[in-house]
C-alpha positions as CSV (number, residue, x, y, z in Angstrom):
1,M,-4.5,-19.3,-6.3
2,L,-5.9,-21.0,-3.2
3,V,-2.5,-22.3,-2.3
4,R,-0.9,-18.9,-2.7
5,R,-3.6,-17.3,-0.4
6,L,-3.0,-19.9,2.2
7,L,0.8,-19.3,2.0
8,Y,0.2,-15.6,2.4
9,R,-2.0,-16.2,5.5
10,L,0.5,-18.6,7.0
11,G,3.4,-16.2,6.3
12,Y,1.5,-13.3,7.8
13,R,0.8,-15.3,11.0
14,I,4.5,-16.2,11.3
15,L,5.5,-12.5,10.8
16,H,3.0,-11.4,13.4
17,A,4.5,-13.8,15.9
18,V,8.0,-12.5,15.0
19,W,6.8,-8.8,15.4
20,L,5.3,-9.7,18.8
21,V,8.6,-11.2,20.1
22,T,11.2,-9.0,18.5
23,R,9.5,-5.7,18.0
24,F,11.6,-5.2,14.8
25,P,10.7,-2.0,13.0
26,R,9.2,-2.4,9.6
27,R,9.7,-0.1,6.6
28,G,7.1,-0.2,4.0
29,V,5.2,1.8,1.3
30,K,1.6,2.8,0.9
31,C,0.2,4.2,-2.4
32,V,-2.7,6.5,-3.0
33,V,-3.7,5.2,-6.5
34,L,-6.0,7.7,-8.1
35,D,-8.4,7.6,-11.1
36,G,-9.6,11.2,-11.2
37,E,-10.8,11.8,-7.7
38,R,-11.5,8.2,-6.9
39,V,-9.0,6.3,-4.7
40,L,-8.2,2.6,-4.9
41,L,-8.5,0.5,-1.8
42,V,-7.8,-3.2,-1.5
43,R,-8.5,-6.1,0.9
44,H,-5.6,-8.5,1.3
45,T,-6.1,-12.2,1.5
46,Y,-4.2,-12.2,4.9
47,G,-4.1,-10.0,8.0
48,R,-7.1,-7.9,9.1
49,R,-8.7,-7.9,5.7
50,C,-9.9,-4.3,6.2
51,W,-9.9,-1.9,3.2
52,D,-6.5,-0.4,2.9
53,L,-4.2,1.5,0.5
54,P,-2.1,-0.9,-1.6
55,G,1.5,-1.2,-0.6
56,G,4.1,-3.5,0.9
57,T,7.5,-4.0,2.6
58,L,10.8,-2.6,1.4
59,R,13.5,-5.1,0.5
60,R,16.9,-4.6,2.0
61,D,18.6,-1.4,0.6
62,E,15.6,-0.8,-1.7
63,P,14.7,2.8,-2.3
64,P,11.1,3.6,-1.3
65,L,10.0,4.7,-4.8
66,S,11.4,1.5,-6.3
67,A,9.5,-0.5,-3.7
68,A,6.2,1.4,-4.5
69,R,6.6,0.8,-8.2
70,R,7.5,-2.9,-7.6
71,E,4.6,-3.5,-5.2
72,M,2.1,-1.8,-7.5
73,G,3.3,-3.8,-10.5
74,E,3.1,-7.1,-8.6
75,E,-0.2,-6.6,-6.9
76,L,-2.1,-4.5,-9.4
77,G,-0.2,-4.7,-12.7
78,L,0.2,-0.9,-12.5
79,E,2.5,0.5,-15.0
80,G,3.0,4.0,-16.5
81,A,1.7,6.0,-13.5
82,D,2.8,9.5,-12.6
83,W,4.4,9.3,-9.1
84,V,4.5,11.9,-6.4
85,A,6.2,11.5,-3.0
86,L,3.9,12.4,-0.1
87,G,6.3,11.9,2.8
88,E,6.5,9.3,5.5
89,L,4.5,8.3,8.6
90,R,5.7,6.6,11.7
91,G,3.4,4.7,13.9
92,L,2.6,1.6,15.9
93,D,0.3,-1.0,14.3
94,G,-0.3,-4.0,16.5
95,H,3.2,-5.1,17.6
96,R,5.1,-3.4,14.8
97,R,6.9,-0.1,14.7
98,D,6.2,1.1,11.2
99,T,7.8,3.7,8.9
100,V,5.5,4.1,6.0
101,H,6.8,5.9,2.9
102,C,3.8,7.3,1.1
103,F,3.3,8.0,-2.6
104,R,0.6,9.1,-5.0
105,A,0.2,7.3,-8.3
106,R,-2.2,9.0,-10.8
107,L,-3.2,6.5,-13.5
108,R,-3.4,7.3,-17.1
109,T,-6.0,4.5,-17.5
110,P,-7.9,2.8,-14.6
111,A,-7.3,-0.7,-16.0
112,L,-5.7,-2.9,-13.4
113,S,-4.6,-6.6,-13.3
114,V,-5.2,-7.6,-9.7
115,D,-3.1,-10.4,-8.2
116,R,-5.9,-12.6,-6.6
117,G,-3.4,-14.6,-4.6
118,E,-2.6,-11.5,-2.5
119,I,-5.5,-9.2,-3.1
120,A,-9.0,-10.5,-2.2
121,E,-10.8,-7.4,-3.4
122,A,-10.0,-4.1,-5.1
123,D,-12.4,-1.2,-5.6
124,W,-12.5,2.5,-6.3
125,F,-14.0,4.9,-3.7
126,E,-14.9,8.5,-3.6
127,R,-12.8,10.2,-0.8
128,A,-16.0,11.4,0.9
129,R,-17.5,7.8,0.9
130,L,-14.8,5.6,2.2
131,P,-15.9,2.3,3.8
132,V,-16.1,2.1,7.6
133,D,-13.5,-0.7,8.0
134,I,-10.3,0.9,6.7
135,G,-6.7,0.3,7.7
136,P,-5.0,2.3,10.4
137,Y,-3.0,4.7,8.2
138,V,-5.6,5.3,5.4
139,R,-7.0,8.6,6.7
140,A,-3.5,10.0,7.6
141,I,-2.1,9.1,4.2
142,L,-5.0,10.6,2.4
143,A,-4.5,13.8,4.4
144,L,-0.9,13.9,3.3
145,D,-2.0,13.5,-0.2
146,R,-4.4,16.5,0.1
147,A,-1.6,18.6,1.5
148,T,1.0,17.7,-1.2
149,P,1.2,19.7,-4.4
150,T,1.2,17.7,-7.7
151,R,4.7,17.2,-8.9
152,S,6.2,14.1,-10.5
153,C,9.1,12.2,-8.9
154,R,9.5,10.1,-12.0
155,G,13.3,10.1,-11.8
156,A,13.8,10.6,-8.1
157,W,15.0,7.7,-5.8
158,T,15.3,5.2,-8.5
């Protein structure tokens, strides 16, 4: 696990240097994972290490919902959730131009299997009691979640 954490940190530093020089846009996903009204936030083993919504980068030609399902399966062992598309955000984070596809995953059971190589911590928070050190898109994505009606996209974009 220690070796994997070091590889994630090294890889992130290399990507950060590439973003600084090339300014390539990045397409990714962020997921509002809910257990009732509690939201799951994670701290990665690399990067800023602030509390953030779980997510990751889309692979080439990968549909956003497939990426969200894949990332949540890899990082959290999340399976069998009801998915809702929340929309997308565009922004600048550091030296990256981001397009973030946002989803809600409502769990049927709050049991998770956290990948400790990539995720240092995972915890549930009440929306009104989020930690101070949160990622740059967390509040905007949670606002999208509040504004989006509940409807499943189980078969969409697969």
